Steps between C-alpha positions, in 0.01 A plus 500: 500500500633844405530743788295818497813718523638342179175577317509861623859536377412359157205740468718791613773419245245451221345837584840671489580346162163606362538857627851544357383374163256790462591770249340785690635651818219592743521723803271570795394825330344311211771598254554241231835550334649245258798324658740624231423864585761613751551877465303822471610845387283780637591823329455840664149635443535855369247764595333639188191635678405864454529549878823357638543372853879459538498182712238311300725333241741364758224382734321316220815337363614396849155361578502284187852374573412415860182316398661284232809416706320429827210300359671298228830319457602742224837673514505872422752590226602835350524385138318241292278280712265215423218737590520873427272756661510860385269793473415854595276698729260674262247653735504671837196712578264606770136586447181549701272197515222573751338836440275631776191713446703821538726398207781420741689172472460273802759256366791520259667219311869452422544277195824350368518333159787291366578341165673162534683292243571145621713264294527128568795379289398135539133533411404799284128425557549603863644841403271803517466875477240640740384814672435481873325773697421519871380771734452596863240742632560759768286759676497842338590665828834314500806663348630279218860594575462359852348164401648456153773258614250270668264508199787427260605200712141365499460546125845358424419189701185444291682566171786265591248228591317549168819475295624198698168320460488557125864405449537182704158403632318562171182650646 
């Protein structure tokens, strides 16, 4: 009679062999990256918006780099790359969104728009060019200069998540 521990070891080894034979590398974030894809090049996102916030380009680029490095097994490289992510900030604007009866805005909205070009050198069907836009609302009695940093961080987080999802989770 075969001992239970021997059966468990056989099942464990068979599972390991099966998992290493897969051609897609999965992570806990849901990213599915082909096993042959090892590197990513994230180019600096220039700010081409009509209104320029000086820290926005760096914050967005850093956010993308942090997301891809921390939530995948990809290695960030300065040149080339199996995956290439590049783009520009094309919109940065604030506008009233909730007008009260006295024609005063109760809420304002800060909107950031980015154009993204993603290249997958192993599978061209996974490459894309897309526009992403996100916003955050704030009370009209708040001074934008005082809360701008916080709003930018919130919007950047949403934009980074959108780009990540489209690039490696395929949502």
